[in-house]
SEDOTI-823713 format. One record per residue: residue in three letters; x, y negated, z negated of N, C-alpha, C, O in turn. Coordinates in steps of 0.02 Angstrom, whole numbers, plus 50000, padded with zeros to 5 digits. Atoms other than C-alpha are relative to their C-alpha. Layout:
# SEDOTI-823713
ALAXYZXYZXYZXYZ...
***
This chain:
# SEDOTI-823713
MET500335005649968504345297948549500474997250054501074996250041ASP499575002749948504975291148713500084992549992499744989349952LEU499825007150008505685273748736499414995450013499314990549977GLN500585004249984504115266448816499514999849943499244994549926GLN500454999750058503045272348670500304996149942499934992649906GLU499665003650053504335265348549499924992450008499784988849961VAL500075007249986504285248248633499284997849988499174992449960GLU500715001750012502375248348630499854999749925499494995249902GLU500105000150073502405252548445500314993749969500014990649925VAL499685006150025503625238348412499584993950016499504989549974LYS500435005649981502505226348508499414999449952499264994049927LYS500595000050044500995231448403500194997849929499834993949898GLU499785001850068501965230048240500164992549996500004989249947LEU499825007050000502635212948288499384995650003499334990649967VAL500625003949996500925206348338499635000249933499384995049910ALA500354999450064500165212948176500354995749947500024992549907LEU499625004050048501545204648075499924992650013499854988749966ILE500115007149983501355188148168499314997849977499244992549946VAL500685001750020499465188248139499964999549923499674994849897LYS500005000150074499725192347955500334993649974500064990349930HIS499645006050022500985178247935499634993650019499674988549984LEU500425005849983499835166148027499454999049949499324993549926LYS500535000350049498425170347908500254997649932499894994249895GLU499705001950065499585167947759500374993450004500704991449956ASN499655006449988500265151547832500755000649989501074995949964LYS499284999050006502025158847833500374998350065500984998050067ILE499705001849936502305154348016499524995350035498914996050031GLU500415004849963501705139948123499815003150067500155007550093ILE500254997449937500705143348281500524999350056500625004050094ALA499505001149947502045135848394500585004949993500815007650044LYS499444995350010503405146648316499785007150015500175011150041ALA500274993449985502285162048329499985001250075500165006650100ARG500024999549927502025158648514500715000850029500825004850074LYS499304999649977503895155948539500295006949985500655009750027LEU499764993350017504275172248449499735005250048500105009450073ALA500314995349953503055181748557500324999550069500485004550101GLY499685001149935503805174048714500725002450001500945005550049ASP499314997750004505575177348657500055007649998500515010650026PHE500014992750002505135195448619499885002750071500235007350093LEU500154997649932504375197848792500594998950047500695002750094ALA499435001549958505935190048867500565005149993500985005850038ILE499474995050009507045203848797499845006650035500265011050039LEU500214993949967506055217148890500184999650074500184994250102PRO499994993250026506385229048971500655001449963501134997649967VAL499404997850034507645238148863500255006450032499855010250060ARG499704994149968508845251648923499905006349958499775011749985ASP500054994350044508765262848771499864997549929499784991549918GLN500185001850068508415263148585500534995449969500364990849931GLN499485004350027510095255448542499964993050028500084988149992ASP500105006549970509775241248663499424996349966499464990349953LEU500575002950035508085238348580500224997449931500044991949911LEU499765002050066508925237848409500434993750004500354989149964LEU499565005849993510255225648467499604993650015499744988349987LYS500415005849982508955214048544499564997749942499474991749931LEU500395001850060507855214748388500444996749948500244991949914LYS499535003050048509375210948281500134992850018500134988449975ASP499885006849978509745195648386499394995549988499474989849965LEU500615003850013507925189848376499924998749925499674993449905GLY500065000650072507985192848189500424994449970500294992349914LYS499595005650025509315179348171499594993649998499744989149958GLU500415006049997507985166548214499315000949967499024996249941TYR500684998850024506365174848159500005005549946500255011049957ALA500054995150055506035183647993499575005950021499715011650000GLU500444994749978504655193748076500385005250042500305011250033ALA499604995549959505855201048205500515003749957500675009549970ARG499514996850045507125204448067499675005749963499985011049953GLN500374994750036505815214447972499895006150045499985011750023ILE500114994649952505395224748127500675003550015500705009650020TYR499334997249988507265227148161500195004849944500445010349957ILE499814995950058507545234047986499595006650001499875011949987GLN500414993949996506085246248007500255004650056500325010750046GLN499774996049944506715252048177500695002949987500835008650008LEU499334997550017508495253648114499955006049954500325010949962GLY500114994450045507885264947975499775006250038500025011750025LYS500244994449959506945275948099500575002950042500655009050047PHE499454997849957508445276648215500525003949960500755009249981ASN499514996650042509635281348075499755006849978500145011649977GLU500284993650020508475295048016500005005050057500155010950048GLU499994995749941508325302048192500715002550013500825008450028GLN499314998149988510215301948212500245005049948500605009849964ARG499814995550054510445310448044499695006950011500025012050002SER500334993649987509175323848088500335003850058500425009850055LYS499674996949944510015327148255500685002849980500885008250000ALA499344997750023511715328448171499935006249956500335010949963ILE500104994150043511055340648041499825006150043500075011650031GLU500204994549955510255351148177500625002650038500715008750045ARG499384998149964511895351048276500475003849954500765008949974MET499564996650048512895355748120499745007049985500135011749980HIS500304993550015511685369848082500155004950057500345010750045THR499864995749942511895376748259500735002050001500895007950012LEU499284998550000513785375548249500195005049945500605009449956ILE499854995450055513825384348081499765007150018500125011950006ARG500254993449979512735398448150500465003350051500535009450053LEU499544997449949513975400148293500705001349972501155003550007GLY499354998950032515405401048168500514994550014501104995450001LYS499555005649984516135384448223499994994949943499754989349950ILE500025004050061516375377548048500384993450009500144988149988GLU499605006149990517735365048097499634994950044499664988950031ASP500405004449957516615357948234499434996849960499274990949969ALA500545002650042515185356148108500274994649953499944989549942ILE499695005050045516355346947989500164993750040500074988250014ALA499865005849958516885335548132499374995950013499404989750013VAL500635003649991515055331148165499824996249937499624990449940ALA500155003350064514805327347981500444993949989500214988749966ARG499545005650008516345316247979499824994350047499864988450028ALA500195005149951515775307048135499394996149975499364990049982VAL500605003350027514075303448056500194995549941499954989949936GLN499795003950058514905297547896500364993750023500264988349995LYS499635005749975516065286147994499534994650028499644988750018VAL500495004649971514595278348087499634996249944499544990249949HIS500375003150055513665274947923500454995349961500224990249935GLU499535004450035515215267347843500124993550038500224988350008SER499875006049960515455255247987499384995750010499434989950031ALA500635003749990513615249947991499904994649948499394991149951
***
């Protein structure tokens, strides 16, 4: 999925969550409007990591944005893990075992620092 599609998906998820929370009286209308405006203010984003960072910042003020951030972070981590496994597989096929181990260590280091 490209970045534009990802942003559109996030918009839809956020709107759905806001509507749900409005119906359940978990968020006031004024705060929902402010959240929507604050979300639109973070656009455009440069890349997926920029989107995650901006959602994380919004999540400090809004539980709804925090929930979307957690979902997106999970997707991002899974994508990164899949790419690393694919890269390791390619390196192993090429006989570059040490390079494959280096990729595995880099992924582990990233997850430990997160």
